[in-house]
C-alpha positions in Angstrom: 7.7 70.0 -25.0 8.0 67.8 -28.1 4.8 68.1 -30.3 3.3 64.7 -31.2 0.9 64.0 -34.1 -2.4 62.6 -32.4 -4.8 62.3 -35.3 -5.4 62.5 -39.1 -8.5 63.5 -40.7 -9.3 61.9 -44.0 -12.2 62.5 -46.4 -13.7 59.1 -47.5 -16.3 57.9 -49.8 -17.6 55.0 -47.5 -16.8 55.1 -43.8 -17.4 51.4 -43.2 -15.2 50.3 -46.1 -12.4 52.6 -44.8 -12.9 51.4 -41.2 -12.6 47.8 -42.2 -9.4 48.5 -44.2 -7.7 50.3 -41.3 -8.8 47.9 -38.7 -7.8 44.8 -40.8 -4.4 46.1 -41.9 -3.1 48.9 -39.6 -4.3 47.8 -36.1 -7.2 50.2 -35.4 -9.6 49.1 -32.8 -13.2 48.7 -34.0 -14.5 48.2 -30.5 -13.6 51.8 -29.6 -14.8 53.4 -32.8 -17.2 56.4 -32.2 -19.7 58.2 -34.4 -20.0 61.9 -33.7 -23.0 64.1 -34.3 -21.3 65.8 -37.2 -21.0 62.4 -39.0 -17.2 61.8 -38.3 -16.2 58.3 -37.4 -13.2 58.2 -35.0 -10.9 55.1 -35.0 -8.4 54.8 -32.4 -5.3 52.7 -32.8 -5.0 49.8 -30.5 -1.3 50.3 -29.5 -1.0 54.0 -29.0 -2.8 57.3 -28.8 -3.2 57.9 -32.5 -6.7 58.3 -34.1 -8.1 58.5 -37.6 -11.1 60.7 -38.2 -13.0 59.5 -41.1 -15.4 62.0 -42.7 -17.7 60.7 -45.4 -18.2 62.9 -48.4 -20.2 62.3 -51.6 -17.7 63.8 -54.0 -14.7 62.2 -55.8 -11.7 62.6 -53.7 -8.9 64.4 -55.7 -5.6 63.6 -54.3 -2.3 65.5 -55.2 0.6 63.5 -56.8 2.7 63.8 -53.7 0.8 62.6 -50.6 1.3 59.7 -48.4 1.3 58.8 -44.6 2.9 56.0 -42.9 2.9 53.6 -40.0 6.1 52.3 -38.3 6.3 48.7 -37.7 8.5 46.9 -35.1 10.5 44.7 -37.4 11.3 44.0 -41.1 9.4 40.7 -40.7 6.3 42.7 -39.7 6.5 44.7 -42.8 6.9 41.7 -45.0 4.0 39.8 -43.4 1.8 42.8 -43.9 3.0 43.2 -47.5 2.2 39.5 -48.2 -1.3 39.8 -46.5 -2.0 43.0 -48.7 -1.0 41.1 -51.8 -3.0 38.0 -51.0 -6.0 40.2 -50.4 -5.6 41.9 -53.7 -4.8 45.4 -52.2 -2.8 47.5 -54.7 0.9 47.9 -53.8 2.4 50.9 -55.3 6.0 50.6 -53.9 8.0 48.0 -52.1 11.5 48.8 -50.7 13.9 46.1 -49.4 17.2 47.6 -48.1 19.4 46.5 -45.2 18.4 49.5 -43.0 14.9 50.1 -44.2 12.0 47.9 -45.2 8.7 49.3 -46.5 5.6 48.9 -48.7 3.1 51.3 -49.8 -0.5 50.4 -50.7 -3.6 52.2 -51.8 -6.5 52.4 -49.3 -10.1 52.2 -50.6 -10.1 56.0 -51.5 -6.7 56.0 -53.3 -4.7 57.4 -50.3 -1.1 56.0 -50.4 -0.4 54.3 -47.0 3.1 53.2 -46.0 4.2 50.5 -43.5 7.8 50.7 -42.7 10.6 49.6 -40.4 14.0 51.4 -40.2 17.0 50.7 -38.0 16.6 53.2 -35.1 19.0 56.0 -34.9 21.1 56.3 -31.8 19.3 59.5 -30.6 15.9 57.7 -31.2 16.5 54.7 -28.9 16.7 57.1 -25.9 13.3 58.7 -26.6 10.2 57.6 -24.7 
């Protein structure tokens, strides 16, 4: 069995602000969002079985210097289109990479988490995976 990451829990200052961000730019489905009794908001991704658990906290979020998480996009063009939307909407971009085999951009979400959108040429062993 190959383990698969299924969800990521993030502390956020404003669930609705974070919800809008991840729905708008990263394909999470607002129609399936659920609030749980403990206050956590679960967002499910529209294309796969991955979820974000957003837990609202009143405190400032202190992030370490080295932390980011990323989403894989299907083509370099999709990364560039998202990058252009983020720029046009005034979202802070912290890194852009344009290489022959790898295209990515990293932005800041509303709480300062670094979120990456990337495409890279599939490796031969990855093409055979389900």
